C-alpha positions, 0 to 999 in steps of 0.5 A: 809803424803800422803798415797800410793795406787796401781794405773795406775802409777805402771803399767809397761806397760807404758814403752811399748810405753812411754809417761810419759814425754812431749816428747811423743817419744813412744819409746819401752823401755820394748824392751831395746830401750832408749827414748829421756830421755836416759833411757830404762825400766831398773831403773838406779841410780847414787847416794843415799846419805844424801844431805845438799845443797837444801833449808833449809825446804828440807835439814835441818841440817840433810840432805835430803835422795837424790836418783839421777836417770839416764837419763833426758827428757830435754837437757839443755846446761848448765847442771851440772849433765851431767854425769847422765842426758845426759851421762847415768852414773848409775848402774841398780837396782830393784825396791826392791833395791830401796825401800831398799835404802829409807829405808837406808837413813831413817836410816842414818837420812834423813829428807825426800826422795828426788827422783831427776829426777824420773818421767821417772820411774814412774812405778818403783818409785811408786811401790818402795814407796809402797814397802817402805811405807809397810815396815814402811817408814813414811818420806816425799817423795819429787819430785826433778823435772825440772818442765818439766812433763806432767800433767798426770804424775804429776797426777799419783804420787798423794798419792805418793809425799808429797812435790813438789821441782820443777823448773820453768826455763823460761817464754820464749819459745825461750829461752827454746828452745835454751837453753833446746831443749824444746820450749814447756817448759813454758806451760808445766812446768806451767800446771805441777805446776797447777796440783801440787798446786791443789793436795797440796790445796786438801791435806790441804796445806802447812804443816811443822814440828816444826824444820822448815822442810817441810812435805807437800807443794811446793817449786819453783826453779828458776835459774837466767841465766846470761844476761836473768833477764827479763825472770827470773822477767816473770817466778816469775810473772807467779808463783805469779799469778798462786799460790801467797803464796801457794808456796815457792820460791827459787831464785838461783845464783849458775849458773856455766858455764860448759865447753860447754857453756864457749867455745860458749862464750856469756852470759852463758859463765860467772856467774851471777852478783850480780847486776842481782841477786839483781835485780830478788831478788828485783822483788820477794819481790815486788811481795809479796813472803812471803817464799822466799829462796835466796843464799848468795855469794859463791854459784858459784862452782862445789862443789854443784855437788855431786860425781856421784860415785854410792855411796849408790846404790849397795846392798840387796833388801827389804826383800820380794820384787819382781824384 
């Protein structure tokens, strides 16, 4: 496991003129002004509970200790978590409470602490992990990210994050602009992945336990979008060229059209066909990925989206922690 040390990442002045995400919107979050991510400097969490629907090395049978943060730098038109990513649902918590949540999830039997879209709260997250580790937390820390991260932010999480669970959504800037309002996504996400890869290699490469859990490494996720298998294959090409088998690859078929996409019509109004999904899986095999995770039928369902109802969020702070 990584050892956490005090660094510039825990400097809360980062919220004064925010450049934590690739938008670099310069929002004065410390003054209560929300950035393009939708967040101020007030840490907000929407749910903290065991989560069973990640890849097997993350969830296993015991479950991953998932903490869902409010806000997101992307604006994906097909987002299934829009209540928290775009509508701001969540409760305010202190850094000490976040640390205690991590310990609570450990006590519930979590295989790891899974921070879902956390990096726009970078100073809070680094400090909370430091506090939790100081109180006896020894679980791997997973950063569950859209991949839309600056190299500087990824670098600031070195020594805090053990496992990167990162998306690589697009190879096409045109698709990224149309569907996530971030035309620079392909270049930004690839640069972020390269930094994640550097960190994991420097720490000794992928590592896991005898039960199959991942304790250090990278899983690159790609959600196949209906009508865009060419871009999916191009994404896999990029990952292979950059990382080869130094990463696990997870190819997902769980795309579920939300109300906005259904109303707009076109390819995003339907689910991915079996033929489309098999084409992308076959390309993954042809490239040579040795650790390939895939989904079987029945995954197109909103049941994969947890209830964002503030489960596990309210409660006491870690004893002796500051606000």
